[in-house]
Steps between C-alpha positions, in 0.01 A plus 500: 500500500270442799609688812345468845540800733457464876439774757371512856200731456348766276561792734636832378877473464795502264499131408138509386554825311789327323284199408213718378741689273716215368254214448298671222824567313588130518150406385530736202803297390303177490592362842243365745507638853339327798471643851450350845444762768296586810224757535542878494372822339722465191343169402279644220801665336707185539220301337497743208878477462517119508442296186339206681279449804637630830510240778417644839698260715783689672798269442633480856442148636507130416155516340620782279802292399264232370294765320811649339612152393155429358497832311843425354375162376158609371620807313838373382681777686853557371633726778383621842580850626446585871493850648542434873736266682213298650332447165844420362544224754176338378606549137842348564350171618229491234745573217743236627223239497405586142851567369439856376700819564425740783580874499490706821446876501639692797330838544661610828776432754370161611646333813795301367477215751130445424532523122828317436338163420264654243764718331751216488237264360369737233628463144512878465462794740368834369557831683396857418791709629865474600432519872290182490743341255795555736288381792400161358846437358621454857339154492727224371424395145255782423723761331555308175128453434374846603372738231417869528173599331338838560145558618242560229301825496170513313557789261133499393403598856806707593620740233607863481221720631484877516402667827168677529536859630456511877599691810736366763733202488353150492694221671394138457624231740425149376595181682399236751400646837651206687703515820822498300405762241239730656759693702599704196138594427461596864802730481375670183164574664674632810724741311234648274445815704875577497508482118222753451738796476744331260231335286187716528170317466662160537259205506559133574311200365581163659417182308529164673357259750601240760534504877594865559239658273278599794791674674588696186136605458494639852827687448369642174184628672714666769718666236196633316363652821836660580535646150138608479451342160480157336870467431513124559285246315510126568362283220575147619614236250427552133497264203573784260757756621552650154267799546632575848858497370402724209351751744816519714798733474731267689450132586659336805542124502707209382510230233209512259366824650810694397531331162137569413536862614813545286312350204235768556763775512474576872772597744566218746660436840616147578419387855473135606566238766878540498495881493508768234662566164340845498392721211551299182710680239674400179824493698387258772245306297710186440602479865140552609373227266752246630393578858132474404469861617574417863314171538803275446785741571535867583738794486335645814413248771396739778188653346411773749223753465754771412657282230163428343403867515824600325431257214146629458631858483753389236216340306298820529787708359554249217125505422499880479779482243337220299153372596528193274803268469540444127780247553297275731279329237802456273695307764203280590432417135860393447565297816163401647274409210276194501659395174848497652387307809316246284810460283699415812247244624463347156878456473533359853210258463592384149862430596375248761282304257619204293685635199507849655 
């Protein structure tokens, strides 16, 4: 089977992490994977994960539609899989002209009015959690062709790791420092001095970039001066968060960040665009997964500084009882393996092909 994947750019994000993890598994099964994508720092890893040459034309306009159509013809593409609504719109037209199936992934709560034409036109729609599944099913004609398939975590990079002996309590915040998401990082920096008594020697590492990174750097410098030590460290974006996660005692984030931290055996706090699911436990794990840890739904919508501080203290107490979460890697291996995700895609794609 020849599959063509489309994405907007090669920037750091969940969709590209998914492609980097799943495509090699498909290739190992004898399938050919092709990729059309724009520029970005993950391009070398995407090249390594893709079986054929990566085409650097971001599929977003009429020229790209012709290029997608040409790629389908030249490489005998059997199915096209898009990972944003805009690339899906290009794929929809190109696939219709060539008479081949089109599968649309939906990674977030996309605007329904802007995505309806693509989701209704797709042969299949793939979502990663129940929140997104329930969201897209509001569009007429989409429910019966929507499939739930979990994210894929690279277990070679993220596996159970012991914790090196250290003083203090290491908190890692990992996520985009955009206008929508940087507020949580800002609150964590601002509360650090109040947590010193409850979590002695607490440190905070913030991983991420985008428009608010400069603001967070300034706040971190102010916090360090107030505390009289380097309690806050800002790293910027990283292509390899595995070592930073392994060095943390608790990881704050959403989506892949939490899943990769659980795979490493770290305590986690789910905080995202929609709010917070809080300290992840065996009891609330399923609910947290379906909400994408606060990015697509939340149990706490008003994430105040006091609420965040309370969750960090809970994480600190849980860490003192058990520094490593033995159940985390087990859950990730069962539900979020590359093999399982590739099985899902293989079944979805094959069913759309002649004789499937």
